VMD Tcl script that builds the backbone (N, CA, C; Angstrom):
set m [mol new atoms 210]
animate dup $m
set s [atomselect $m all]
$s set {name element resname resid chain x y z} {
  {N N UNK 1 A -25.695 176.721 111.613}
  {CA C UNK 1 A -26.732 177.231 110.718}
  {C C UNK 1 A -27.793 176.173 110.476}
  {N N UNK 2 A -27.372 174.976 110.129}
  {CA C UNK 2 A -28.327 173.923 109.806}
  {C C UNK 2 A -29.207 173.572 111.017}
  {N N UNK 3 A -28.585 173.509 112.194}
  {CA C UNK 3 A -29.347 173.181 113.400}
  {C C UNK 3 A -30.401 174.263 113.669}
  {N N UNK 4 A -30.037 175.517 113.492}
  {CA C UNK 4 A -30.991 176.615 113.705}
  {C C UNK 4 A -32.181 176.519 112.754}
  {N N UNK 5 A -31.917 176.099 111.538}
  {CA C UNK 5 A -32.980 175.928 110.549}
  {C C UNK 5 A -34.022 174.935 111.055}
  {N N UNK 6 A -33.554 173.778 111.517}
  {CA C UNK 6 A -34.472 172.751 111.992}
  {C C UNK 6 A -35.175 173.163 113.281}
  {N N UNK 7 A -34.483 173.885 114.130}
  {CA C UNK 7 A -35.116 174.386 115.350}
  {C C UNK 7 A -36.228 175.373 114.999}
  {N N UNK 8 A -35.986 176.226 114.025}
  {CA C UNK 8 A -37.011 177.186 113.583}
  {C C UNK 8 A -38.211 176.467 112.980}
  {N N UNK 9 A -37.973 175.411 112.205}
  {CA C UNK 9 A -39.071 174.632 111.634}
  {C C UNK 9 A -39.904 174.013 112.757}
  {N N UNK 10 A -39.217 173.453 113.753}
  {CA C UNK 10 A -39.903 172.846 114.893}
  {C C UNK 10 A -40.769 173.880 115.620}
  {N N UNK 11 A -40.218 175.065 115.842}
  {CA C UNK 11 A -40.975 176.123 116.510}
  {C C UNK 11 A -42.181 176.550 115.676}
  {N N UNK 12 A -41.995 176.624 114.376}
  {CA C UNK 12 A -43.093 176.983 113.476}
  {C C UNK 12 A -44.218 175.957 113.561}
  {N N UNK 13 A -43.869 174.691 113.550}
  {CA C UNK 13 A -44.878 173.630 113.662}
  {C C UNK 13 A -45.605 173.733 114.997}
  {N N UNK 14 A -44.853 173.901 116.072}
  {CA C UNK 14 A -45.463 173.958 117.404}
  {C C UNK 14 A -46.403 175.159 117.555}
  {N N UNK 15 A -45.957 176.317 117.111}
  {CA C UNK 15 A -46.794 177.522 117.224}
  {C C UNK 15 A -48.044 177.380 116.354}
  {N N UNK 16 A -47.874 176.868 115.158}
  {CA C UNK 16 A -49.016 176.696 114.257}
  {C C UNK 16 A -50.038 175.724 114.845}
  {N N UNK 17 A -49.533 174.665 115.455}
  {CA C UNK 17 A -50.426 173.683 116.076}
  {C C UNK 17 A -51.166 174.292 117.254}
  {N N UNK 18 A -50.457 175.035 118.082}
  {CA C UNK 18 A -51.085 175.681 119.239}
  {C C UNK 18 A -52.184 176.643 118.803}
  {N N UNK 19 A -51.993 177.264 117.664}
  {CA C UNK 19 A -52.972 178.245 117.179}
  {C C UNK 19 A -54.086 177.603 116.359}
  {N N UNK 20 A -54.037 176.285 116.209}
  {CA C UNK 20 A -55.094 175.581 115.492}
  {C C UNK 20 A -55.034 175.760 113.986}
  {N N UNK 21 A -53.849 175.866 113.427}
  {CA C UNK 21 A -53.693 176.126 112.001}
  {C C UNK 21 A -53.934 174.899 111.122}
  {N N UNK 22 A -53.988 173.726 111.722}
  {CA C UNK 22 A -54.119 172.503 110.931}
  {C C UNK 22 A -55.466 171.842 111.182}
  {N N UNK 23 A -56.004 171.253 110.116}
  {CA C UNK 23 A -57.244 170.499 110.224}
  {C C UNK 23 A -56.904 169.095 110.728}
  {N N UNK 24 A -57.891 168.415 111.251}
  {CA C UNK 24 A -57.701 167.081 111.797}
  {C C UNK 24 A -57.023 166.117 110.843}
  {N N UNK 25 A -57.414 166.150 109.580}
  {CA C UNK 25 A -56.844 165.214 108.603}
  {C C UNK 25 A -55.388 165.545 108.277}
  {N N UNK 26 A -54.945 166.737 108.605}
  {CA C UNK 26 A -53.573 167.160 108.322}
  {C C UNK 26 A -52.599 166.832 109.461}
  {N N UNK 27 A -53.138 166.534 110.616}
  {CA C UNK 27 A -52.312 166.364 111.812}
  {C C UNK 27 A -51.291 165.246 111.652}
  {N N UNK 28 A -51.661 164.138 111.043}
  {CA C UNK 28 A -50.734 163.016 110.897}
  {C C UNK 28 A -49.499 163.423 110.094}
  {N N UNK 29 A -49.708 164.123 108.995}
  {CA C UNK 29 A -48.587 164.593 108.184}
  {C C UNK 29 A -47.708 165.590 108.924}
  {N N UNK 30 A -48.343 166.466 109.677}
  {CA C UNK 30 A -47.605 167.453 110.465}
  {C C UNK 30 A -46.795 166.748 111.557}
  {N N UNK 31 A -47.398 165.745 112.176}
  {CA C UNK 31 A -46.701 164.989 113.222}
  {C C UNK 31 A -45.481 164.268 112.648}
  {N N UNK 32 A -45.611 163.718 111.450}
  {CA C UNK 32 A -44.477 163.036 110.814}
  {C C UNK 32 A -43.363 164.033 110.510}
  {N N UNK 33 A -43.723 165.203 110.018}
  {CA C UNK 33 A -42.737 166.241 109.730}
  {C C UNK 33 A -42.045 166.685 111.012}
  {N N UNK 34 A -42.809 166.830 112.084}
  {CA C UNK 34 A -42.227 167.228 113.374}
  {C C UNK 34 A -41.255 166.164 113.876}
  {N N UNK 35 A -41.633 164.907 113.743}
  {CA C UNK 35 A -40.766 163.808 114.188}
  {C C UNK 35 A -39.460 163.802 113.391}
  {N N UNK 36 A -39.542 163.958 112.082}
  {CA C UNK 36 A -38.342 163.995 111.234}
  {C C UNK 36 A -37.456 165.177 111.595}
  {N N UNK 37 A -38.068 166.296 111.893}
  {CA C UNK 37 A -37.320 167.492 112.287}
  {C C UNK 37 A -36.583 167.258 113.599}
  {N N UNK 38 A -37.259 166.649 114.552}
  {CA C UNK 38 A -36.628 166.330 115.841}
  {C C UNK 38 A -35.452 165.376 115.649}
  {N N UNK 39 A -35.611 164.394 114.782}
  {CA C UNK 39 A -34.535 163.437 114.515}
  {C C UNK 39 A -33.316 164.149 113.925}
  {N N UNK 40 A -33.554 165.092 113.036}
  {CA C UNK 40 A -32.448 165.853 112.442}
  {C C UNK 40 A -31.729 166.695 113.490}
  {N N UNK 41 A -32.491 167.325 114.367}
  {CA C UNK 41 A -31.894 168.145 115.428}
  {C C UNK 41 A -31.024 167.277 116.321}
  {N N UNK 42 A -31.541 166.100 116.706}
  {CA C UNK 42 A -30.769 165.180 117.555}
  {C C UNK 42 A -29.503 164.711 116.845}
  {N N UNK 43 A -29.621 164.389 115.561}
  {CA C UNK 43 A -28.470 163.923 114.772}
  {C C UNK 43 A -27.393 165.002 114.712}
  {N N UNK 44 A -27.788 166.216 114.434}
  {CA C UNK 44 A -26.839 167.328 114.354}
  {C C UNK 44 A -26.184 167.569 115.708}
  {N N UNK 45 A -26.976 167.502 116.780}
  {CA C UNK 45 A -26.440 167.706 118.125}
  {C C UNK 45 A -25.427 166.624 118.483}
  {N N UNK 46 A -25.721 165.369 118.131}
  {CA C UNK 46 A -24.797 164.262 118.397}
  {C C UNK 46 A -23.491 164.438 117.622}
  {N N UNK 47 A -23.603 164.824 116.356}
  {CA C UNK 47 A -22.408 165.040 115.535}
  {C C UNK 47 A -21.562 166.180 116.096}
  {N N UNK 48 A -22.231 167.225 116.533}
  {CA C UNK 48 A -21.532 168.370 117.111}
  {C C UNK 48 A -20.809 167.965 118.391}
  {N N UNK 49 A -21.489 167.147 119.191}
  {CA C UNK 49 A -20.902 166.681 120.444}
  {C C UNK 49 A -19.668 165.823 120.170}
  {N N UNK 50 A -19.737 164.962 119.153}
  {CA C UNK 50 A -18.597 164.117 118.779}
  {C C UNK 50 A -17.427 164.980 118.318}
  {N N UNK 51 A -17.711 166.003 117.522}
  {CA C UNK 51 A -16.661 166.901 117.035}
  {C C UNK 51 A -15.974 167.612 118.204}
  {N N UNK 52 A -16.772 168.077 119.158}
  {CA C UNK 52 A -16.211 168.752 120.338}
  {C C UNK 52 A -15.344 167.790 121.138}
  {N N UNK 53 A -15.812 166.559 121.278}
  {CA C UNK 53 A -15.059 165.543 122.015}
  {C C UNK 53 A -13.732 165.260 121.326}
  {N N UNK 54 A -13.766 165.164 119.998}
  {CA C UNK 54 A -12.538 164.915 119.232}
  {C C UNK 54 A -11.565 166.080 119.377}
  {N N UNK 55 A -12.069 167.302 119.384}
  {CA C UNK 55 A -11.218 168.483 119.554}
  {C C UNK 55 A -10.554 168.461 120.928}
  {N N UNK 56 A -11.340 168.114 121.948}
  {CA C UNK 56 A -10.800 168.067 123.303}
  {C C UNK 56 A -9.721 166.995 123.421}
  {N N UNK 57 A -9.945 165.840 122.792}
  {CA C UNK 57 A -8.957 164.766 122.828}
  {C C UNK 57 A -7.671 165.200 122.136}
  {N N UNK 58 A -7.794 165.864 121.013}
  {CA C UNK 58 A -6.626 166.341 120.267}
  {C C UNK 58 A -5.853 167.359 121.090}
  {N N UNK 59 A -6.560 168.266 121.741}
  {CA C UNK 59 A -5.907 169.269 122.578}
  {C C UNK 59 A -5.201 168.607 123.757}
  {N N UNK 60 A -5.837 167.617 124.352}
  {CA C UNK 60 A -5.241 166.911 125.482}
  {C C UNK 60 A -3.973 166.183 125.048}
  {N N UNK 61 A -4.021 165.538 123.892}
  {CA C UNK 61 A -2.842 164.852 123.368}
  {C C UNK 61 A -1.712 165.843 123.122}
  {N N UNK 62 A -2.031 166.986 122.570}
  {CA C UNK 62 A -1.036 168.012 122.284}
  {C C UNK 62 A -0.378 168.501 123.565}
  {N N UNK 63 A -1.177 168.770 124.574}
  {CA C UNK 63 A -0.649 169.244 125.852}
  {C C UNK 63 A 0.195 168.150 126.499}
  {N N UNK 64 A -0.269 166.926 126.440}
  {CA C UNK 64 A 0.459 165.801 127.026}
  {C C UNK 64 A 1.818 165.632 126.360}
  {N N UNK 65 A 1.871 165.756 125.043}
  {CA C UNK 65 A 3.137 165.624 124.311}
  {C C UNK 65 A 4.091 166.750 124.707}
  {N N UNK 66 A 3.556 167.960 124.819}
  {CA C UNK 66 A 4.412 169.107 125.175}
  {C C UNK 66 A 4.966 168.941 126.574}
  {N N UNK 67 A 4.146 168.465 127.505}
  {CA C UNK 67 A 4.601 168.261 128.892}
  {C C UNK 67 A 5.649 167.153 128.911}
  {N N UNK 68 A 5.441 166.106 128.123}
  {CA C UNK 68 A 6.385 164.987 128.065}
  {C C UNK 68 A 7.710 165.356 127.438}
  {N N UNK 69 A 7.733 166.374 126.583}
  {CA C UNK 69 A 8.956 166.808 125.906}
  {C C UNK 69 A 9.894 167.546 126.846}
  {N N UNK 70 A 9.348 168.166 127.848}
  {CA C UNK 70 A 10.170 169.009 128.749}
  {C C UNK 70 A 11.006 168.197 129.665}
}
mol reanalyze $m
mol bondsrecalc $m
mol representation Tube
mol addrep $m
């Protein structure tokens, strides 16, 4: 859910910029917001990847223990 939120914000910024919704003096602030949004998306993706890796390791350990028990 959280990742989708930031992706939607990023898309909103990009579409608004393409359509010329911002004045020149506003661009710097919009660029900073876009950069922060990208950083959040990357952070969430990295955390998700770590969680998946941990799940895979746990499953592998479980299977290894079961095979070793037989």
